[in-house]
Steps between C-alpha positions, in 0.01 A plus 500: 500500500780734595679395182205594272452839665863602441488371149205736427684786669802445279287512180318817608831663600659425168194639318520824703872530434456458122225768506717749685799433273287555189363827649851617571621409148213689342509827689216637291252289698592625845629853437260772596575849362510798735374832369771768480473817707555868437671587829522877448446770239617863521530797269806728520487789559207484732409874448595564142458806282402489139865515411596179680530156340312241712665172596277210616695256720365153575619213721355161419537151646391139442533217755546254209793698361351511147451875445455578133430866418343826631257703286501877574199711397490882538168683520472880488155624599368141449639481146764235413809684365776240529549126545828315536618150600806415707640150565546383862667189641514264793297547820571870562575780255455874438426690183405855396355695211516870410222730378633809322390842627364569152198283595400700807393854600426677824199355689506170303411179686755228418460130576764230456355151481737204554411141403745222575476160323660167563571225244157345569332832402383561854517867590451765770462875448518822701469871413650818635373851426633857537402849400730716286549844669242518776450868429566614144745790489537750223782730406423849378612567140750776430603733218865521404464802273244712318628704205370703209688492171614696316629725774492816293209448262392736223134557420504225227627216717292240675583449870555153654469426871692183599506324839685200643293318765601210731330273751663246726186280496511464120139614467511835311160582349464842326624861478285815474655794311367853556620795287480857617572811295563819698347324801175398320403140423500423125540115466478168691600149386532157658772249403536143615822379670589157636763303686749644744641768269352669195509817292192694388459817296238735361518764225355853494446618149675824397167661403404515871791739590618844390824685525566612859279231664623316811416132492520240780414132517350338814512120539324258740587127494279224648576136578263205493392550861409864462817654651632806318779752476514851349764690306537802272748625239700814493323770298599567142447829312395509141747744343552656155246623254261314268640491153252503210642347181507729193223445248575262219533653147482221242660553159278594207539182303438232613333557840668309784350385833777375744415214735424570862791380709454388861747496784729202547489313832815459712558187708807442719642169626810427714692178560499537882296698752738440803863579443811592689675833486714517187324203341416551133127493417371434149220737391298422184228679304457218244136445611405856395273525197319735262154400367543670159876502456827395665715615788827655391644673813530428873589717805543349849449672841676297769327669794817626661510833315672365190364433155633355181514684170249411229628163376446370141257233393739203534628611845176434688687409817763648733687424823519695822622453857411678822764626740272550801250273677136589462183461295503634142216539250627450146302572185539541124344708222513435123445667159334343203599520133315837474702623800191518719613471862328265746414562861731362769447128561360363820791516746692185594628476858872408543616448863874543564697383803388314810133414512278247671540362852655190644167371637363212289774545248532227231797266514734334251502142624746354250715642222740334253689598189543231235765510229461332155785494247441565132736544204515880488358611838412395851134483608432609857167423671399654831213319685327596824233356728311782672247505784277758668302448821230743383447332165552821297817428301539745207820449297874418516754741349824346374821702451792340315854632562821399325817604685297752696329666202128478466422316177120469496192523723205265457166444676298184559157522655394275790186469707339328800685359799781323321624505145809461281677758278779476250723717283762398250764670285767396246844649548841470339657474842866416563620254763609771749178704470269508800131486399251604769121460508319722746130419561255721689147378571218752560148471629210724417567708809851582367677290763803314365782256563829467305767235449775438249721220371830517307663247263809505283436624148624181344655176606651202323274198517789286619538703821164386639294231332213282615405171347185291558594145598138384553152647470212279630132559554167309507312569175162355615364463848165501676363799689552325840879524450744790497698564186881511514797597286863424575818642345865406538751774405875513476736798501727423202657847491808642667324724764294428806184685598156491652262275303141619477221268374153639464172310446223649291161335438288648221720808505456566875797489737451216754829429680877544474815335630848654553830333591867573448645296212865423464679409180412141381238471777168332428176617660165322500171673589147361501193733509145382579191702407123468525297571184144444397371272223611594148822562310764721667838638392780458749825694456830486685739797457851434622791746492829610656586871559753506219210475256467136387123429506329172418122457461312169487122467442260212535128444447311306770157353471279466808198272475228397738577204728208298364535585132710402200685709246605448139828667413565555126874500431685710244518341157844420371632739238402368162333592171128549468421128451747347739489547874790265579271209613502197272248265661208495739605404852393531868736458796320434830698532824557402778371145512529473877337740744527520878250750642371564849124487531333837448801659333592499131768455237501564129576275201626625169405404144723634225299499177666520155348527155648623167154647413203633690333210690260471793596255770230344721631448853358243741576369846349156587518292812461761775197716599428792269538760770854386571636627169482856362596553137398634163324226299557635147826672402587641155870474413694632205862418572571431871302563815492391862190401697499470882262261675455574871433192714336553845423157660250481783544147640805313629612198299675363192345566162564437131359730235557585132562828331434516125539752219307418179504675167338339198591135491809542718487446878782557746451373854694421819402294805567707814566356844362717783571459869285723721664539837325606821572842639797497737395498867704654775506435874544773758874494444467514119625140459359342183425133434611198703287331757406828658367617165292189477316558829467877458227527241536877478698784654387580850342157562787347701263408784290285264815336373608418856165336575526286189852400595388390856215298350742338262740399782211359712373293206842358424557411868158342520568299191817344638348435843204330334743265331565331834140378504493361152335153445714201614569165333379185664858424605527835679176450677590154632866553582555870529816656360738241649492121444351301794541144624259237369189451707182304490162655434140378475458220263850354576648675196875543504617843377865605462634833385733324259240307307216753543246233395152538644185286463262790450190281527588380851623840622227750400131518559250572226516884534831601358673810356787534264846630586669746265720225360197291395491268813212498749442583864198444729237763531530493881831430664338302783402224257854362489 
């Protein structure tokens, strides 16, 4: 009885053990996924103005350690204005996203919503809200000048009142002009203005004035919030007498009626509005015009008490410099081909000397001069990265000097918070010449920052030379991975210097790397970058200060994780009817795949055809939703198709990939092993016996219970073995041989012969031993 009970226990124990081992081997059946958490969300700064970029910071966690990504959504006044995704890893991570100040204004309500996902698509979300500028503030606009031109008008000249208005809030609205003659109101006009700085003007026709009149212009400027400022001009006196042209006396034969000629219009432009003392300014009247003729003469008034002579038709420009700091109002007048003189142009303001303030000044973050050698000249390129905390960049002025002499001045406009600017010149520079590029960045408030770089005018290429030993990158990758590019460089010249390597993605500067590089030294650098789906251009620019510059570019393709892509390759150079491919072919690889469940890998099919053909692609032997690919591909020459395999169950599989076109079929049998996800114990130890009993991370207690049950079952099994069924010999004699003895029925039994007359020994009720012999049902019947 005891024996049967323990036998049953052993069978049950083995059954339980097998069940637990199968559960541990297939973690999918016992793993329970824990929902990730958004631990905290904050927006920095907490009390922003409309000029501040907003940064949403999020900390996320997952007890299972399978964080996947965070989705940021920005709402301004309940309207979605930006959405971005950031990858996160492990069981605890932090990420952030930035909302540009261009999306917000004073009093706006801004919400940052954060959703965190794990690999099982479970998610949690939290929001955080702020107000932009609790109390909207407004700066009062101002007038920099109000002036009437010409300053000494005659009775036949129109008068122009010009005003320069500014507003720190960038919300100028309109200007009201009011004209008064001898103290009496004669005209009013309204002109729109905008931005942070603008110029407006109004004209008073000459017919409204007479000789001896005193004329003044009163101006009032308003911004978008109703704030205003007033200003007035200095008075001008209309002088001289009105001249009546003599009557026209036509000849007797034939009569002649001359055309009526109008006044030409003068327009002045300058190459720079903010200059240093002694700096040459270029003045031009090329934009002047005459509606019924042509402009033939120009005269410039520089605003500092000096004027040019009347210049001929082909000398429509001139140069001038200012010796003293200050604000000057330059203008020009012209004559047409009938020698009719125009009015003075609208004045152009030129500011000389120190201007602006150091508060919120823009900055030159990076500046480099590149040298490129040509047959007859040397090309110099000056590049700058500029930044302004107020987001009102205006332009960068470049000055080029050769051995201390100013060669040329150029301007490149910039805008926003950060931008790039460049200037380049070609010079016949000698080796010992020093070429300097000086860059000055200005904002719209006239604040500025300056830096300069110098290089030698020329240099032999042998003195400093870079060579590319290796250039690697990933051409195609899914959007759950970061892109990367790696370059290996060697200094093969005769001079040492600081190596600079810059990474650009789609033309935007991303990162740089600098290190000192000795002669014959090799340097390796790998950059990683995060880009969205699509095709992107990646460029590495490497150079040494002596001028040797090397550029390498690559195109990278980013595709969705659960999608496929067909990549047409360049056709080989050939004539119109020959693309270099002689026969139809399809190469399918690899033929063996090892993929973790839930993740993915791609296969590649290289398709070739000498003429245009359509290939039908099929994948047989695995579920349809495991394979993502294009089913019909048209090829003329050579092309590459990627099949993305994402298995969802652990095991070994065989499937077939085929490419068919017409009567031709190309196929390969593929072996697929789908491995379970790696499990980790509390100490991050993978696999082994501990891995078997820990069905998932964080379940060590469950594993311990299973281990104890296993030990108890094994112990029970071996103990139960002591009570196994005995043979007849064991029952009669025990484990040791005994002396012969007599029993009922006078039968002689000896251990040596082990012969028994079963009919005389046992009663009718008998049971079998395990070895096939019998024993009595009740021991007392012996």
